[in-house]
C-alpha positions as CSV (number, residue, x, y, z in Angstrom):
1,M,55.1,316.9,147.3
2,G,56.9,314.0,148.3
3,I,58.5,313.7,145.0
4,L,59.3,317.3,145.1
5,V,61.1,316.9,148.2
6,A,63.1,314.0,146.9
7,L,63.9,315.6,143.6
8,L,65.1,318.5,145.7
9,V,67.4,316.1,147.9
10,V,68.3,314.4,145.2
11,A,69.9,317.7,142.9
12,A,71.3,318.6,146.0
13,L,73.6,315.3,146.6
14,L,74.6,316.0,143.2
15,A,75.6,319.6,143.1
16,G,77.6,318.6,146.1
17,F,79.2,315.5,145.0
18,L,80.3,317.8,141.9
19,W,81.2,320.4,144.0
20,L,84.0,318.3,146.0
21,T,85.1,316.7,143.1
22,A,86.0,320.3,141.3
23,L,87.5,321.0,144.9
24,E,89.3,318.1,144.8
25,R,90.8,318.1,141.3
26,K,91.9,321.9,142.0
27,R,93.8,321.2,145.7
28,G,95.0,318.1,143.9
29,K,94.4,316.1,147.0
30,R,91.0,314.1,149.0
31,I,89.0,315.6,151.6
32,F,89.0,313.3,154.9
33,E,91.9,311.2,152.6
34,R,91.9,308.6,156.0
35,T,88.3,308.2,156.7
36,R,87.5,307.5,152.9
37,S,90.3,305.7,152.2
38,A,89.0,303.1,155.5
39,L,85.8,303.4,154.2
40,D,86.6,302.4,150.8
41,H,88.5,299.5,152.1
42,S,85.6,298.2,154.3
43,T,83.5,298.5,151.0
44,D,85.8,296.2,149.1
45,E,85.8,293.9,151.9
46,T,82.0,293.6,151.8
47,L,81.3,293.5,148.3
48,S,84.4,290.7,147.8
49,Y,82.3,288.6,150.9
50,L,79.0,289.6,149.1
51,S,79.7,287.9,145.9
52,S,81.6,284.9,147.3
53,D,79.8,281.9,146.7
54,T,79.5,280.8,150.2
55,T,77.6,284.2,151.3
56,R,75.3,282.9,148.3
57,A,74.8,279.7,149.0
58,S,74.2,281.1,152.9
59,V,71.6,283.4,151.9
60,A,70.1,280.8,149.9
61,R,69.5,278.6,152.6
62,S,68.3,281.5,154.7
63,V,66.0,282.2,152.5
64,R,64.8,278.4,151.8
65,I,64.8,278.1,155.9
66,S,62.6,281.4,156.0
67,L,60.2,280.1,153.4
68,D,59.5,276.9,154.6
69,H,58.9,278.7,157.9
70,A,56.3,280.8,156.3
71,A,54.7,278.0,154.9
72,H,54.6,275.8,158.1
73,E,52.9,278.8,159.6
74,V,50.5,279.1,156.9
75,V,49.6,275.6,157.0
76,H,49.3,275.5,160.8
77,G,46.9,278.4,160.5
78,I,44.7,276.6,158.0
79,L,44.6,273.4,159.8
80,Q,43.4,275.7,163.3
81,A,40.5,277.1,161.1
82,V,39.6,273.8,159.7
83,R,39.2,272.1,163.5
84,F,37.4,275.1,164.8
85,I,34.7,274.6,161.6
86,E,34.7,271.0,162.8
87,R,34.2,271.5,166.1
88,M,31.2,273.6,165.2
89,L,29.7,271.2,162.8
90,T,29.8,268.5,165.4
91,R,28.0,270.8,167.9
92,L,25.6,271.7,165.2
93,T,24.9,267.8,164.7
94,R,24.6,267.0,168.0
95,E,21.4,269.5,168.5
96,I,20.3,268.6,165.3
97,R,20.0,265.1,166.6
98,G,19.0,265.5,169.6
99,R,15.8,267.8,168.6
100,R,15.3,264.7,166.0
101,A,15.4,262.3,169.1
102,K,13.2,264.5,171.0
103,L,10.6,264.6,167.9
104,A,10.7,260.5,167.4
105,D,10.3,259.8,170.7
106,P,8.1,261.6,173.4
107,S,9.1,260.9,176.7
108,P,5.9,259.1,178.5
109,K,3.7,260.7,179.9
110,S,3.9,260.1,183.9
111,E,0.3,257.9,184.6
112,E,-2.2,259.4,187.0
113,V,-1.6,257.1,190.4
114,S,-5.0,256.0,191.7
115,S,-5.5,256.8,195.4
116,S,-6.6,253.4,196.1
117,V,-3.4,252.0,194.7
118,E,-1.3,253.6,197.3
């Protein structure tokens, strides 16, 4: 359904363009000439700016900085995960050592004190 709508929109735009160019040829004059000339001029300036070497270098620098930031965030997330796992393993190790210590060295039982010693 979405493809059909997209095709109809493209067909309508193409038909409108062809109708507009035929109408302009017939009249010998552009429709909305001032507006379209200003838009053409703006488009030319934008394209010349985007095709300059300075813009390419600026875009390359921005992409590099963005990738560096993304890599930093990924590494930071991995480091947090490793630290979390380290804390969990440390707690588990302490618990196991505590259990082992209780089994190996049971606390001495208190001896009953005779009434004559008191």
